[in-house]
N, C-alpha and C positions, 0 to 999 in steps of 0.2 A: 720150955717154950719162951718164958719171959727172958731167960738168959740169951737165947738166940735172937730175940727181938732187940734187946739192948745192944748186942754185938753188931747186928746188922745196922742199927741206927747209928752206932759209933763209927762204923766203917763208911757209911754214907756221908756223915758229917765230915770225916777226915778227907775223903776223896773230893767232896765239894769244896772244902777249904783249900786243898792243893790246886784244884782247877781254877779257882778264883785268884789264887796267888800267881798262877802262871798266865792268866789272861792279860792281853795287852791293854794298857790304859791310854786314853787320849788326854794329854794334859790340856788344861784350860789355857787360853791365851794369856801370857804373863803381862803384868802391868809394870811400869817403871818401879813402883814400890816393891813388887815381888822380886824383880830381877836385881834390885839395888844392893846386892851384897857388895862389900867393899872391894872385892877382887874383880868384879865385873868391869869390863871396859866401858867407858862412858858412851861410846857410840852404839854399843849393843843395847844398853839400857834405853838410850834415846830412840832407837829403832822401834821399840814397842810402846812408846808414849802415845796416849790417846789423842793428845792435842798436837798439831803440827807447829813447827816454828813459825810459819806464816800466820796461822790462827793466833798464836800468842802475840805476835807483833801487832796484828790488827786490834787485838784487845787492848794492848798497852797504848797504842796510838789513840785509841778512842777514849781513854780514861783521863787524859790531861785536861786541866782547867783552861789552858790556853789552846787556841786553834792552830793548826799548821805544824804540829809536832811530827818529826820523822825519826823513826828508829835508826840508830847508828851502830848498835852493837847488840848482839843476842847470843847468850850462852846457855846451853843445857847443863844443869847441875844435878847430879844424883842425889837421892834422898840422904839426909843426914839425921843426926839426933834431934835437931830442932826444926828442920825444914823438910817439906815433901820434895819429891823429884819436881824440878821446876825449870822454867826459862827465866833468866835474868835479862830483861830488855831495857836498854838505855835509849831514852827518847830525848832529842834536843829540840827546843822550840825557837822560833825566830828571835825571841828576846834574848836568847843565850842561856836560858834555863835548861838544866840537864836533870832528868829524873829517871831513876831506875825502878822498874816495875817487876815484881815477882809474880809470874803466872804459873799456877799449878799445872803440871804436865798431864795429870790424870783428868782433872775437871775443866781446865781451861779458864778457871776463875782467878781473878786478881787476889793475892793473899798478902802482899806487902808493897809499900811505896817508900822510896827514900830519895830525898834531894841530894844532889852531888854537885860540887863545884866543877864547872866545865874546864877551868884553867888547869886543874890538876889532871884532868883526863886527856885534854888535847892541848898541845902547845902550838901546832901549826895549822890546824883546821878550825874554821870559823863556821858559825851556824849558817851563813849564806852559802857556803860550799855545799852543804847538804840540800838546801832549798834549790840551788841551781842545777843539781844533778838531774839529768833526764830520766834516770832509772832510780827507783827507790830500792831500799834494802829488800822489801818484799818481792819486787820484780827481779832483782838479782838472784834471790833464792829460787824463784821459779825457773830462771834460765839455767842455774847450776843443776837443778834436779832434772831438767830436760837433757842437759849435756850427759848426765850419767843415769840412764834409764834404770828404774827400780830402786833408786836411792831416796833417802830422806834427809833433808838438811837438819842439822842440830846445832850448828854454831855459825855465826856470821859476824863479821866486823868490818869497819871502814878504815881504810888507810889513805894516805895522800899519794897520788901519782901525778907528779908535775904540779899543775895548778888545779887539778880536779880530784874528786874522791875515787877510790877504787874499792870494790867489795871483795872480801876474802871469805868464801863459804866452805864449810866442812860438811860433807855428806856422809851418811852411814849406809853401808851395805851389809848384808848378813855376815860377810867374812872379813871386812876391812872398812877403813875410812879413806876418803879422798878429799883433797883440797882443790877448789876451783876459784879462779879469779875472774871477776866481771868488772869491766870499765863502767864509768858513769854513763856512757852512751849506749850500754847494753852489749858491747862486744865481749865475747868470752875468750879468755886467754887459754891457750893450750899449754899444759905443763908436761 
């Protein structure tokens, strides 16, 4: 009797284990840190970031000691050995000061600040060029995301187009990335 009971209990445990092993599992929503293996494409990691590029820019622009700073460059960077997945946001101020802010992509919090010489970064663009643009980098990002429904911006930079700035925005989609150009007046270039 005891042997039959032990055998039945063993078979029940074995069949339960097999059933659990075959049951489908629903994975949790990955975070940039979880997806950040070195082989993952940057745009795929950025797609699951909890903080949007626009939120990161707003945080960076609000952190400056000087008023009137405008973001001019924003890059998503995968997690590394010393840094979390983050956005590197460069903000230029009317005085010509350029500061790079590191914004954690998971928490949205500032985790580093670094002064940079504007002369090294821009040779043909001046702080007034950014102040005179009718469209900010945040606005250009919103326009690019509208142009490509279902996308999420993860990289943005400013270039000079004639006598004005032009924004180059990279957006992530589940299967690819796409580049959108937005003029300082808000018109979106078709590529």
